[in-house]
C-alpha positions, 0 to 999 in steps of 0.5 A, a space after each residue: 500500500 502506498 501512502 501519501 505523506 504530507 511530510 516525512 520524518 526520521 523519528 516521530 514521538 507520540 506524547 510530550 511528557 517526561 519520556 517524550 521530551 527526552 526521546 525527541 530531544 535525543 533523536 534530534 540531537 543525534 541528527 534525526 529529523 524528529 516530530 514531537 506530537 502532543 495532544 496539548 502543548 500546555 501539558 509538555 513536561 507537565 508535572 501532573 502529580 508531585 512537584 518534585 524530581 529525584 529521590 531514592 534511586 530516582 535521583 540517580 536515574 536523573 544523573 544518568 540521563 544527564 550523563 548520557 546527554 539528556 535534559 531533565 537534570 539541567 532543567 530541574 537545576 534551573 527551576 528548583 525551589 529546594 534541593 536536598 541530598 537524601 540518605 546522607 547518614 547511610 552509605 554512598 550506594 543509596 544517597 540520592 538528590 531530590 528537588 522540589 520544582 517550581 512546577 509551572 517554570 519546570 514545564 515552561 523551561 522544558 518547552 523553551 528548550 524543545 522549541 529551540 532544539 534543532 531538527 525537532 518539530 513540536 506540534 499539537 495534534 492527536 495521533 490515532 494510528 501507526 502505519 505498518 507495512 511488512 512488519 515495519 513502521 512507515 508513518 502515523 495518522 492524526 485524528 484529522 487525517 494528516 499522514 506523516 512518514 516515519 522510519 521509527 515511532 516512539 509511543 510515550 502516551 503516559 496515562 492518556 492511553 484510554 485514560 479515565 479519571 475516577 472521583 467517588 462515583 464519578 468516572 469519565 474519559 480523560 488524560 491527566 489533569 483533565 486533558 484529552 484521552 487517547 482512545 483510538 491509538 489504544 485500539 490501534 496498538 491492539 490491532 497491531 498485535 500488542 498485548 495491553 494491560 490496565 493500570 491505575 495511579 492517583 494524586 492527592 488534594 491540593 490546598 491553599 498555603 495561606 490557609 495552613 497553620 504551619 506553626 503546628 507542623 515540622 519544617 523540612 528545609 533544603 541543603 545549604 551545601 551545593 548539589 546539582 543534578 546536572 554535571 554541567 551546573 556550577 556551585 556558584 549558581 546554587 540557590 540559597 533562598 530555598 522554600 521549605 516543605 513541612 511535615 504533618 501526620 494523619 491521626 485516628 480521626 483521619 483513619 475513622 473518616 476513611 474507614 467510615 466511608 470505605 463503601 464510597 471508595 472506588 478502590 473498594 466499591 469495584 469502580 477501579 479495575 486497574 492495578 495500583 502502585 504498591 509503593 505509592 498507594 492511596 491513603 485509603 489503601 494504606 489505612 486498610 493494609 496497615 491498620 495497626 499504624 497510628 499515623 502516616 507521614 504527610 509532606 506539604 510541598 509547595 508547587 512553586 514560587 508564584 502559587 499558593 498551591 500546596 501538594 499533600 504528599 502521601 494523601 493520594 485518594 479517589 474518595 468523594 470530594 466531601 470525604 476528602 474535605 473532611 479528611 483534610 480538615 482532620 489533619 494537624 495544621 490543615 483544620 482550616 485548609 482551603 482545598 484548591 483541587 480534589 485528589 483523583 485516580 486515573 486508569 489507563 492502558 499500558 503495553 505489557 513490557 515483556 513484548 519489548 527488547 532491551 532497546 525498548 523496540 517492540 518485538 512484533 513491529 520493527 521501528 516501533 518503540 515504547 517508553 514511560 508509563 506506557 510500559 507500566 512504570 510510575 514516576 517522571 524519572 523512570 519515564 525520562 530514563 526510558 525516553 532517552 534510551 528509546 530516543 537513542 535507539 530509534 535514532 541509531 536504527 534510522 542511522 543504521 548504527 549498532 543499538 545501545 543496550 544499558 546493562 544492569 551493571 551500567 545504570 539504574 536505567 539498565 536495571 529498570 529496563 531489564 526488569 521490565 522486559 525480562 520479568 514484566 510487571 503486574 503493577 506500576 513499576 517503581 525503581 528502588 535501590 534494592 532492585 540493583 544488585 550492583 548498587 555500590 557501582 551505580 552511585 550518584 557521584 559516578 554516573 558520568 564516569 559510567 555513561 558519558 563515554 557511551 553518550 559520546 559514542 552514540 552521538 548525544 554528548 556534545 563538545 561542551 559536556 565532553 570537555 567537562 567530563 574529560 577534565 573531571 576524569 583527568 583530575 580524578 585519574 591524576 590524583 588517584 595515581 599520585 595517592 597510589 604512589 606516595 608513601 607516608 613513613 612512621 617517622 616522628 614528625 608524621 606521627 606527631 601530626 597524625 596524633 594531633 589530628 586525633 588519629 592513631 599513629 602509623 606503625 608501618 609505612 603506608 601508601 597515601 591511598 591506604 591511609 585515606 581508607 581509614 574511616 575518618 580520614 578525608 582527602 583534605 587530611 591526606 593533603 596535609 601529609 602529601 601536599 595539595 594536588 598539582 591543580 585545585 580539584 573540583 569538589 565533586 572529584 574529591 567526593 568521587 575519590 573518597 568513595 572509590 578509595 574507601 570502598 575499593 574492596 567492595 567495589 572490586 568484588 562487585 566488578 568481579 560479579 559484573 565480569 562473570 555476568 558479562 560472560 553470560 550476557 555475551 552468550 546470545 540466543 538465536 532469534 529462530 530458536 524452537 523452544 519446543 525442541 529442547 528436551 528435559 526443560 521444565 514446562 514452566 520454563 518452556 512457557 516463560 521462554 516462549 513468552 519472553 524470548 530472551 536474547 541472552 543466557 543472562 536474560 534467560 537466567 533472570 526470568 522469574 521462575 527459571 531455575 539454574 537447571 533450566 539454564 544449564 539445559 538451555 546452554 547444553 542445547 545451544 552448544 549442541 546446536 552450534 556444533 551441529 550447524 558448524 558440522 553442516 557448514 563444513 560438509 
């Protein structure tokens, strides 16, 4: 069939949420003519839920996006109202940044960036159909009948795909924040052969700041010491005039109000059909599941500098509006709070992620990628992380270049994508540090060391970012070499200084790096003995040095595990494998292998329900198959 396209693009991205903007900008920056199509221009990069970026694990994802050449980190560094490093009392593997955003300015700044991006066209239009010929994407069709040619399409529709808002007994078709739902495209994806699921998420009420009694709540200020999401941001630009958040709690009265109205709660009355998030449940779900808890934390989060709207983090609900009002007024500090928006739940369709490759390309249609909440995840950061991977791989496919796959040992983004495509998800997926077996390697401070060279190889990291990275790497390597060669001798002069600083004296000669491994010895202390570096080191280089040196033994063990797993990842499984041809394999394993179609032995070993015996049988089969093919070729 021949289509008449009004315009041809290399890449078309459907949806301009956090996944869509990263996907489209990645493809455009890599030189592809790109169209970003959105139902509503005013919803571009809109924070339809919490007004924040980052948090545990998620903050590391934002750093990874930035290291690859993405935009989220730079954007939040320009528009935050509070910045805070979490888990500072714990080890470096779980530390992560979290920023409160000026919600309106975040979206406005991202839109300015998108509009100014070379090779990128932004258009308000609804895509209803994806055109496919011979199993390959060729274009898209809008609701007005306009056809655009495309060599690759990335679907990032968020919660708009057959979205329905639920509030008490009220249920109506809508995307987030009362935008239009995308219904026809959902039908089209089914017709294309994709298996569709149904999830649910929700938001809390918002209240007016001037109606809150902050004196009875607990202040939660930001950090005074500079920290940034982007590796390009400078300490001198760090915002000192930050806006605090506030902490309050539910109480027995709050819980009684919920329990007395459970029969009116859509979650329990049967109105909600979609599966909700385990790690960010509604308040009514929390009260039922954790009936023994006397109270639950609620954070009062400002939505920006120029609005009185306050987001009640932890009070997500779809209870009727009158119940929400009573519930809000039962909370300390909110007794007279004026509710500006009611909370609501939203149900939406997803593409079940086991149908995707690790590049986020669908297995059934060449050139069709999906990313973000469309794949069953939750959170802006998870969406953006998938968006940049999908955008990069869409561009690489168009350019005929090798694909980019981030392994579990490369990035939290790699952990997330591997979890999705290997295990699938039965509920909105949320990244947690516990999901990453190599989390000591996947830290906040070393995201650029892990990923910037990859970003440069695929053509996304520009000269400015590359120069900044090379300077940091040079400083790190030079100082690490210096500290690995200079010796501290147990002479009186040295030990007098060691004792004066409150540390145990040296009994044997010690390399400066070994001395720095002591728990309380910082780089600053070491330089008192070995002198300063040849050039003044950036504070982030010092942070990286201290972590790498103090945890060197643990890091080496993790890297040994990475090397072993790499060997399994390099053992590829042929695409034409006949799973029914493998004798002795368990029935459950056969069924799951057929469903997932793993591409490597490593991926096969991580499928839920697959045991080591199944993997061993598979490896023996593949070895025999390989020998048989070689023998036939030599005849």
